N, C-alpha and C positions, 0 to 999 in steps of 0.2 A: 455417504456421510452425507447432510445438508448444509448449508452455509450455518444452520441457526448452531449445529456445533462441530464445524471446523477448527481445530488445533492451530494454535499459533505453531509454526515450526521450531523445533529446535537451532542453536546455533549453527549444529552440523551435518543439517538436515541440508540432503542435495540443492541441487538449482527449482528442479522438476516440484522439491515439494514451494518452494518459498514462492513460485507463480501460480503456480494449485492454489495455495492461499491469497496469493494477492487477487485472484480474479474468484475465488469464492465470494466477494462484495463484490456482485455486476453494479455500477457505479452507474454506466447508461439504461440500466432499468428503474434504478433510482430517483436519476434526476432525467427519467424519459418527457418532463414536461417542462425544463429548463437547462439545456444542457449546454448554457452561460456560467451559471451558478458552477457546474462542475468544474467547466475549464479555470474560473477563478478561482475554487478551493484549491487546487493544484497548484496555480502560481501564487497564491499567496502562503502555501504551507513552503512548497518551492525556494522560494524569496526569504521566508524565513529562516530557514535552515542553512541557506548559502551565507547570508547576512548576519547572521546572531548567533548560530550553532543550533538554535533551540523549535521545537513542535509542539504543537499546540497540547491540549488532553482531552481533544473533543476525539473520539475513534470514529467516529460518521466523515472527519475532515482526514485523519489517518489512512483512515480505510480506503477514500475518494485518494487521495494523493499515492498511495501504494500501487492500487488501478491503474491508475492512470499511469503509471512507472513502468508497470507490466507491457500496457498496449506500445509506449515509447520504445520501450527493449523488445518487440515483438517486430515492431516494425521497421528499427532500425537494423534489423537479422541479426549477423552474424560479429560476437566483438569478447565483451569479457561477459561471464556469466552472472546473472538478474542481482543474485544474491552478493553478488560481491560489490557493487552500488556500495557506498558510503551512506547516500540518503536510502535506498532500501532496507541495509543492516538500518537504521537507525531508526526507522519508522517500524520496523519489527520489534525492533528492543522496545520501544516505547509503549505498542499497541501490548507486549507480554507484558510489560511493568504496570498495565491500568489497568488491565482486561485481567479476568479466570482464568486464563489463558487459552481459552476456548469462547469463541465467540460468532456473533452476528452467521 
């Protein structure tokens, strides 16, 4: 399966499926020329979520933030399941709502 036809995980999908979906959009490659933009998108989306409970309607921003959350989860080691992080759930729900449920 390519990233062009990767389904958005269902609410009851297991943690691995959420992580696979997050990694299917490789923000390192998308922003290979501008790593600061990748970091800034993640920071802005996360802060907007934390301060106002809002997420953008831009799939590239949503996928970038989800990818960065997966990287942070990986580097943090053991902890709560990735799919149980509130921001991760909100990102996936928003992606599902504004996409055709299969994307990028």
